Each structure stands twice: as structure tokens, then as C-alpha cells.
N, C-alpha and C positions, 0 to 999 in steps of 0.2 A: 504494500500500500504506500502511495506517495505521501509526502508531508501534507499536501493540501487536501487529501482525501479525508483525513481526520477532521479538519476544520469544516469540511462540507457536511459531514455526518453530525456535527455538533450545532448545525444551523448557521455557521459562519459563511462569509462570502466565498463564492467560487465562480469560475467562468460560466457555470451552468445554472446559477441561481435563478435566472429569469426563465429557464425552460423546465426545470424539474424541482419541485419543492422537497424539503427535507422529508425523508420517508423513514419512520421508526422501524418498519418491518425490515427494510433493507439494512438499516443500522444494526438491528439485532442479528441479521444474517451474517454480516461481516464480522461482528463480534464473535459469533459462534465459530466462524471460519478461523479467526485469529486464535481462538482458544484451542481449536483442533490442531492448528499448526504448532502451537506451543507444546501441546501434549506430545506431538510426534517428535519434536526436537528434543524432548527430555524423556524419550521412551525408555531409555536404559534404567531410569530410576523409578519406574512405575511398573505395576503388574497388569495382568489382563483385565482386572476389574475396572481399570481406568480407561479402557478403550471406549471409543464412541459406541453407544448402544445401537441396537437395530432400530429402536424407536426413533432415536435422533436422526439416523440416516433416512428412515422412511419419511419423517416429518420434513426434513430438509428437502428431499426430492419433491414432496408434494407442494411445498411453498414455491419452489422454483418453477415447476411445471404449471402451477396455477396462474403465474404471471406471464406465461408465454402467450403471444397473440394467436388467434385462430382465424381461418378464412371465413368470410361472411357467407352465411347460408342464404339461399334464395328466399325472397319474401314468401312467408307462409310455409317454409320448409318444415319437414317433420323429423330431421335427424336429431338424435338425443343430445341433450345438453350435458356439460360436465360441471361438476361442482368444484369450487364455488362459481356460480354464474356471474359473469361480468357483462353488463349491458352498456351499449353506447348508442349514439345516434348517427345515422348516415343518410343524409337527404331527408330527414324528418321521419325515418322509419326506424323501428326497433330492430336492432341486429343482435342476435344471440350467438355466442361463440360455441363451437363444437370441438370435439376431441381432435388432437393434433394428428394430421394425416401425413403421408410421405411428402406430399406437395403442400407447401404452406403459403398462403396469400397474406401479404402484409396488411396491417390495419392502418388507418389514417394516423398521421403524426399527432393529432390532437388526443388520441387515446394513449399512445405510448411513444414519447419522443425518442429520438436517436440516442441521447445520452443515457436514458434508462436502459435501452437495449444494450448499450456498451457495458453498463454496470452489471447487468444480469449475465452477459457473456463472460465477463471477468469472474463473476461469482461462480458460474458453472465450471470454468477452468480451474478455479481454486479448489472446488470440491473434488475434481478429478485428481488434482495434484496432491491434496491432503490424503485422499483415500489411497492413492498409489504409494505415497510416502509411508503411511501407517502400515500398509500391507507389508512393506519391506522391513520396517522397524519392529512391528509387533510380531511378525512371523519370520524371523531370520532363518535363512537356509543354512543349516549346519551339516557338514558332510559326516559320513560315517567315520568315527575316530576310534581306533582300537589299538591294543598292544599286540605285537607279534614277535616271534623269535626271541623270547624272553629267557634270560638265565641270570640269576643273582641280582634281581632288580626289586625295588620297593616303590609302592605307590603311596603318596601322602595326599590325603583328601580331608579337608576340614580339620587339619591338625592331627589326624590319625594315620599312622603308618601301618600298611599291610603289605604282604608279599604281592608283587605284581605277577599275574599269570597271563600267558598267551591267550588272546581272545577277549581280554577284559576291555569293556567299553571305557573310554576316557571322556572327560569333559573339561570345560574351562575352569581354571584354578588348580587342576591336578598338577602335582609335582612328581616327576619320575626320577629316581636315583638308582644308579647301578653301582654294585659293589666291585671290589677287586676281582678281576677275571669275569665280571658280569657284562651283560649286553642287553639291549632292547631295541626293537624297531617300533616306531610310532607311525601308524598308517592313518593319515589325515586325508580322506578322499583318495585322490590319485597321488598325493605327495607322500614322501617318506622321510622321516628323521631317524637315522640310525645312530644309536648311542654306544660309544665305546665304554670301557670300564671307568669307574670313578667319575661318572658324568651325571650332572643334575640339570634337568630341563623342566620349565614350568609352562603350561599352556595358558596363554593370555587372551587370545581371541580366535574363534573358529567360524564366525558367521559370514555369510554372503560372499564367499570367496576370498576373504581377507584372513589370512592365517598368521598369527603373531605368537612367537615363542620367546621365552627368556632363557638363555643358556647361562646358567649360574656357575657351572664349573665343568671341566673336562672337555671331551672332544666329541663332536657330532658331525655326521655327514648328512647334508640336506639335499634331497632330490625333489625338485618342485614339479608338480603335475600341471597339466593343462587346465585343471579346474580352479587353480589359484590365480585370482586377479592380482593379488599382492601377497608376498611371502616375506615376513620380517623376522629376523633373529636379533635380539637385543643382548649385548654383553655390557653390563654396567651402563655407561652413558653413551655407548656407541651402538648404532643400529645398522644392520646389514640387510639390504632389500634387494630382492630379485624376483623375476617372473620367468617361468619356463626354463629353468637352469639347474645346475648342480654346483654345490660349493661345500667346502669343508672348513669348520671353525674349531680351533683348539684354544681353550682358555686355561692358562696356567699361572700359578703364583711363583715368582722367582725372586732372587735377591734384589733385582732392580725394580721390583714392583710387579703388579699383575699385568699380563699381556694377553691379547687375543690375536691369533694368526689365522688369516683366511687364505685359502687356495681356491681360485676361480677355476673349477674343473670344466664347466661348460657354460658358455655365454658370459655375460657381465654381471657384476654385483655392485650396487651403490652403497657406499659407506658414508654415514652421517653422524656427526657428534659435535660437541662444543668447539667451534672454530675449525671444523673439519667437514668437507664435503668433496667427495671424489668418486670416480668410477674405476673399479678394478676389472680389467678386461681379462678374457679367457687366457689362461696360461701364465698368469702372474700371481704372486703371493704378496700379501700385505700384513704387516705386524703393527698393531697399535698398542701402545702402553696405556693401560686403563687407569693406573694409579701411580702415585709417586710425585715428587716435586716437579713443577714445570708443566703440569697438565698433560695433554695428549701428545705423544711423540709417534711419528709414523715412519715406517721403513717399508719400501716396496721394491719389487724387482721381479725378473723372470724366474720361473721355477727351474730347479736343477734336476740332475739325474736322480738324486735321492728321492725327490717327489714322485717321479715316474716308477720307482721301484719300491715305494712305501707299501708294505703288505696291507695296511688298513685301507688305503686308497684303491689298491688293486682289487681287494675283496669287494669293495663297494662298486667298482667299475664292472666287475663280473655280474654282480647282482643287477645292476642297471641294464646290462646287456640282455640278461634273461627276461627283464620286464619290457624290453623293446625301446629303451631310451637311447638317445645319442650319447656318445662317450666323451665328447669334447677332446681334452688333451690325450685321452687314451685311445682315440679313434685310430684304427689301422694297426694296433699293436697285436692283433690276433689273439685276444684273450680267450676266445672260445675254442680255438683249435690249435694249440701250440705244437701238437705232434702229428697233425694230419699229413703234412708233407712227407715225413719218413715212412709213414704207413703206406701211402700210395706208391712210393718208390719200391718198397719191398714187394707189394702185390704185383707190380708189373715185371719185376726183374726175374722171378723164377721161370717165366715162360720160355726164354731161350735156353735155359739150363738143360732140359731133356734133349734138345737138339744136339748140343755139344757132347753130352754124355754118351749118346748112342751113335756117334760118328762111324765106327767100323761097320755098323749094320746099314746105316743110311747111305753111305757112299756107294756100295755096290748096287744099290737099288736102281739109280738112274743109269748106271753103266750098262747093264744087259740090254736096255732098249736100243743102245747104239751099237752093241757088239754084233748083232746079226747083219748089219748093213756094212760092216767094215771088217778088215782082217783082225784076227785075234791079237796080233802084236800091239797095235796102238791102244787097244782097250785097256790093258793094264796101265799103260802110261797115263791115260786120262784118269784112271782110278787113283793113281798115286799122286798126281798133281794137286788135287783138292786137299790132300792131307794137311798141309800147313794151315789152311783156312780155319778148320775147327779148333786148332790149338789156341789161337787168341780168343775164340769164342768161349772156350772152356774156362779161361781165366776169371770171368765175372762170377763163376760159381760160388766162391767164398763170399762175395758181396751179397749174393742172393740168400745166403743162409739165414739172416735174421728176418724170417718171414713174419715173426711176431715180436717186433722190437719192444723193449720195456717202455711203457708210457711214462711221461713226465709225472712225477709224484707231487701233487699239490700239498701245500702246508695247511694243516688243520690245527686247532687248539683243543685241549681237553682240560676240564677242571673237575676236581673230585671233592667230596665232603663225606666225612664219617657221620652218618645220621642215625646212630643208634641201631635201628633194626636192619640197616643196609648201608652200602656205600653208594652215594649219589654220583652219577656220571653225566656230565654235560659237555658235549663237544660242539664245535662249530660246524655250520653247514658246508658241505663240499663246494668249493668255489667255482667249479667247472673246469673245462679243458679237455675232458674225455667223457664219453658216454657213461653216465652213472647207472649202476645197477642196484647196489645195496651197501649198507653199513654193517660192520661187525666190530665189537670191542673185544680185545683179547687180554687175558690176565696172566701174570706170572708172579712168582715169589722173588724174582730178581728183575733188574731193569733190562734184561736181555729178552726182547720180544721182536723176533725177526719180522720183516715186512713180507709176509707170506701167508697163504692159506691153502691147505690145512695148517694149523698152528705147528710151529717148530721150536726146538730149543727149550722145551719145558713149558711153553706157553699153552694156555687152554682157552677154549671158548666156553664161557660160563653159561651161555644159553639164554640171555635176556637182552640182546642188543641187535639181533639181525632184523633189518627192515629195508624195504625197497622204497620207502617214502623219504624224499630228500629233506623235508623239514622236521622229520621225527628224530630228534637229537638229544633227548633227555631220558636216561634209563637209570637203573639201580641194580646192584649186585647183592641180592639177599642171601646168596650161598657163601659169601665170604665169612670166614670164622672170626669171631670177636677176638681182639688182641693180636691178630696176625697182620703184618705189614705186607701189602700187595702193590704190584705195579700194573698199570693199565695203559693200553694204547688203542686209540680209536683209528679205524681205517675205513676208507671208501674203496669199493671194488667195482670193476666192470663185470660184464656177464660171464667172463672166463675166469673169474676169481683173481685177476691181476690187480695189484694195489695201485690205485690212481690218486689216492690222497691219504695222508696219515698225520697223526700228532706225535709229539715226542712222548716217551714213556713218563707217566706221572704216578707218584706214590700215593697211597691212601690206606687207612685202617679204620676200624670201627670198634666201639666199646660195648656193644650190645644195647638192647632196648633200655632207654633211660626211664627212671621212675619220676612220677609227678607227685609222690607222696600219697597220703590217704585222701579218699574222697569223702568230704563231709556232706551229710544229708540231713535235712530237717524241714519242717513245715514253716512257711512264711505266714505270720499272723495277719499281716495287712491284706494280702492277696488270696490266702487260702491255697496257694500253689506250693509245690515241693521245690525247695531250694537245694542246688548242688554247688559245692565250692571246692576248688582245686588250686594247686600251685601252677601258674602258667608256664609254658615252655619258654626257656631262655634262648638266646642267640639272635641272629639278624634276620631270620626268616627263610634262610636257604633250605632248611630241613622241615618246613611247615607248609601245609596246605589248608587243613581245617581240623577242628575238634569233632569227635563223634562220642556222644554219650549213649552207651548201649545198655540194654536191660534184658535179662533172661529169667524166667521163672524156675528154670531147672538146672542151668549150667553154672556152677560156682566159679568158672573161669571164662566169663563171656568175652568175646572179641569181635570186633567189626570184620576182621579178616576171616573169621570162621562163619560169617553169615548171621551173627547176632544182630537183630534189628536195632537201629539207632532211634532214640526218642528225642534227640537234639543234635544239631550240627551248627558250628560257628566257625567263621573264617577270620576272626580277629585274634591274633596271637596273644596280646596282653590280657585278654579276657580271663577272668578267674572265677566267675560265678554265673549261674543262670537259673531261671524259674521255669518249671515245667508243669503244665496243667493237664488234667484228664487221666491221671494214673488211678487205676481202680483201687479203692480203699480195701484193706483187709487181705490183699494178695501179696505174699512175699516175693521180692525180686532180688536178683544180684545185679548190681550196677557197676559200671566202670567208665571212666573218661579216658579216651585215647587221642593222642596227637598223630595225625595221618599225613604222609607225604605222597602225593600223586605224581607219577611221571608218565611219559608217553608209552611206557611198557607195563603199567599197572600201578599198584600202591603198596605201601608197607607202613607198619607201626613204628613211629619214631620214639614215642614215650607214652607211658600210661600210668594211671593210678592203680592202687590196689582195688580188687573187687570187693564191694561192700554190700552186705545184705540189708534190706530195709523194707518195711511194710508201712504204707501210708495209712494212718489211722482213720 
């Protein structure tokens, strides 16, 4: 609204004062439009109950349409009137308006002057604008956001920390933290934020194609999808912005202060901060000192060989390739087929080998065809003369021997944890390079675990890790004896059991199922429910998925792993008590609280309370 509009609505002078008088209805309409616009602009601070009601929208539409002109009906016409009826005079005859038709005939200016038409047109446009704005603000489009490829990560929501599991839905305000040797991938629509170990990221905004993340610590690789109109990562006072690109940010604390280093993997990234505004182009790296005396210091330059061979970046480049993204600085490096060339050579080489090997037999074969037409004397001469030719042909025979050359073995990682009832095994996804067929983890009592299958050198297959699913990388060894130190090695194989990926041997041991003390049981006076209290499981959450409270009327040693039904389940590790309703009074039960860890290959008991008999009075 222009400055003179308000004066007009208050009855003050305007260029149109002589043509259109002050209209209270129009003033109310504009006031409501202004109010609606104000609500839209402050939509983030209000809830759905403050949205314009359906009654308001209907009323607004009715008032606008009621003031629209209608074509004059013929004298004595019988078409129905619309309410409210507006009558005017035209040539001394009563003219009644009718409902608006596709063709509209204008009425004389004495009924509705041009300025009022303009005001109503503006009002209608404002209505559409407000409705459109409110539709975007009150109904923000939030992409599917979830965690994937998780290991050793924690979700902090509303101040409560719980173990992060693959498939968990994420929302604005969530903080994701990875432990040492941990990792997590955040899937935000088509975009990916892959977190390395000891990394913390908080989700700031996810609506309407604008994705904002705060990288509080550690290293994260950001792959921006086409559904992101704006993708921002904040490190302290510096913001990194990109669309349709890939970049890596590492935030570390050093002796010279905290720094953030960006590598522009694909396309450009805009960096913005106090006194800083620049564009980092593809193939360049930039380091910004976030803290320390003197404010922001910036160093930038072209990436080096170390960047192109960085295992973390290479792993992410292979994952991008599998998802169909452009690779930027890694384009043309043959990440998907590093050994295809030798394989093809070996396949083609063996063909001439039989020819040279069978020379004595093959040479006489063409000779007899010529022998009948000539004297016998020259025939042997021709038979002898080709002899030197097969000799050089036979020399390639050794080069054709490696018909199945050993494939390049990709580097994988493996982390272990002694989790009471089993040893937890978590390995990285095979990064590609050869056709993948399956995983298997081998175990030994020494670090000597040869890269071979069937197992050799004392290594064994403990039988709970074979899978053909590429993303199935979390298992456990429940057959490991408590108190014994073992070594494990994760391997990826092709269909012929050749090793195409492997981790270094990693040691681990377990102590046996831990105890959670005695389970306290009693009646809660205020609620009438049965209260169960236990000592919560300690640790960072690596060995915890949920609690199960089981009850059996006959088994004095109830266990969820034996099929005893659970009457309660909880996923908050610090929890130490719960109330259960509906237990039949007068029936004795044996109760036990168990801490369970779930993996891709099943579940096991990490810790448990003693089994306690109790009868609800």
C-alpha cells in the first residue's frame, strides 16, 4: 500500500476524492488484507490455529464478488438475481444485476467509477498473493530426512541423547554426533551429508528446498541434490553455500585456533563471513581461521595430489558415482573399474595360445593339399619353412597364463566392541571397483588372517556375517568365548570367492553378559500401575538398542531371546524406571529387564537384571 492510500482510507484528501467517497467496507477489507499479510510474514512464530479460517476466506470472497459489476439484463428479463441485489438506473428503467457470466458487460461509470475498479482489482490481487504466501509458509514442503549407514552415532533431540539407528527419521533441531570410528549419512531428499568420525552436525532448516546445517565439529562430505534450491553449511561465523554441487568441510581445533577447510569437489561454493565474501571454484581448497586474534584469516589454493588420493574423498566419490552424480575433480579417474583393462587383456590373449601349442599337428594339415599337385620333394621344404613362425607365436604363452588376475583389493575399515553377550562388528561398505558378491568376516586367535576363502592359517568363519547385501555391514559374534582375545577381518568377495576388499585385522574381546542389578517391583499408589526400577546400562550407546521387560508365569529364567513375551520396550538408554498397567492381579510372574542390541544379523542380550518373582495384589 502506498503512503497516500492510508490517508485516503482515513477520509483525507487524495486525487480520487471527487470521484469515489470514503468506503468503510473497502477500508475494512484492506485492513483484513494487511492483517493477513502480517500473519504470513510472522508465520514461523505462530501455529495452525492462527491461520485464516475458512469462514474468513468465504466471507472475503463473497464481499469481493458482491461488488463486481454484472451485465444489464433485458427489460422484463427473468434471469435470477444474486444477493445482495444492487439496483441502478439506466435510461429511467430499473436494471437488476445477474450472476457473473464468462462475458461481462461493463456498467455505467456512475455506478462504479474506474478508481473503485482499480481498488477492487488490487484487493483481489492481494488476496491471491496472501493466500499463495500463506500456503507456502503454513504448509512448508519438507523432504524426507533420515539417517542411513549409521555406526557409532548419537542423536540429540530436545536435550536427550539416544543411539542413532539407520532409518531413523530426522527433523529440524536434531543434532547428530559420531563417535571415534563412527559414521553416519544424513539423507535430506536427494542430498547427502556424510559424517566422518568425531563429527557433530545440527539440522537448522529443511523446508521449501532450503537446507541449512550447522557443522559444529569434525568432517562432513556434502553432496547437494537437484531438489535443493539452497544448501548452506555454517561453521561458526562462516557460511558455505552451494547448489547442485559437492564439497567437503573439515572443522578442527588447532594450536593456532579453530579452522574450517573446504575442498570444492564439484562446481563452486560461496563462502561468506565477517569481512569475507568469495567464491571457491571447483578444484580449489580454502582454509578459514574461525577463531583467534585478528579475526578471519583465509588461505586458498589449488588442490594437490594428496587430495586426489585422500581415502575419505575417494570413498565418497565412489558412492556419488553409484548414485549417478558427477564426480567433479575425480571425473575420469576410473573409480568404478580400476582393473577392467587387465581382465580384458587376459581374456583375449589365451586365444592364440592353442594355435602355437599345436604347431606340429597344424603345419602338416595344409601341406597335403598341395602335395598331390607337386613333387614330393618340395612338400617337405614348405612344411619346414613355416616352423620359425610358430616359435615367436608361442612366446606370448606365459603372458596369457594369468587368465584370472588378482583384483585390486579395496581398503575397508572395521570397528569392534565387546558388548557383553557378543562382540559387535561394524565394517565399512565396499567402495566399489569390482563386481561385488558378498561379505564375510573371519576370526582368529592371532592377527594372522590371510586374504582368502576358505579360511586359512587358523582363521575361521564364525557363521554370522555372510551377506550379499552391500549395505548390510553390522553383525555380532555371539560364539566368541568370554575372556578370550580374538582378531577379526572383514572382507568383500566377488562371485568366485576372490577378495576384492578387506580391512586390517582388528582385536576384540568380551566379558560376558553384564548385570543390571536387581529388578525392583512394586505398586505405584498414585496411578495404581506396577512400577519396575532398574540400574540403566552405562556406556555411549554402541552396545544398546532398546530395553525389553519380559514376564513369564512359569519360566524362572525368562529371556526375550528365548521367546518370553515383553510387556514393555524402551529405547532411551538412561531410563531407569517404568509403569506398566493391565497385569492380572493374583497371578505370579517372573520378571526380568534386558538390554538388547540389534544388528543386521539378529540381536543379542547385552545386560540384564536378575529374574524376580512378583504377584500384583
